[in-house]
C-alpha positions, 0 to 999 in steps of 0.5 A: 838500889839501896846504896848509892854508888860513888863515882867510878863504881858500877851502877845498876838502874833502879826499878823504874829507871832503865832496863839495861845495866849501866857502866861506871858512874861519872857522878852521883849527886843528891838533888834538893828533893833528896833523890840520888841521881847518877850519870854513868860514863857509858850514857855520857860517851855513847848518847849525850856526847854523840847527840849533843857534842856541845855538852862537852864544854859544860861537863863540869856543870852537870853535877851542879845542875843536879845539886843546885838547879834553878828549876825542876819540872815534871816532863809535860808529855805525861811521862811522870817518871821523867823530870827536867832539871834546869840550871843557868850555865853562868858562862855569859856576862849577861843572864839574858844571853846565858843558856840553861843546862837541861838534864832529863832525869828518870826518877824512881819514887820508891828508891829516891834514886834516878839517872840522867837520860840525856843532857843538852842546852836550851835558851829558856825553860820549857812549859811544864809543871814546876815541882821545885824552884830555887828561892832567890 
């Protein structure tokens, strides 16, 4: 994927990303490490909202989670191409009671691109190798 599509245009997965063609892009955003990450509408509608319907409330924060995460981790199970992007939702008055938006992203080093595999809510950042963290 040499060119990165703008929202609403058809996207194809990068070499290390997915074997299936994707639908229209819900968004494409650049993360702090320079990767262009996309979320296609089909993945949103048929996977994320089906398995994690609570994410509909946080749809407006998905792009921000890519562009301005609190932490990016390499997935701890050895899947080296999968990275976890965490961002506090900011929907709670106290940070201690807030939740994190978590995006699992498949990234392709060769093309500096990736796609959102899934998204859900967690109460804390999991175990794993931190590869990027926002400076306070």
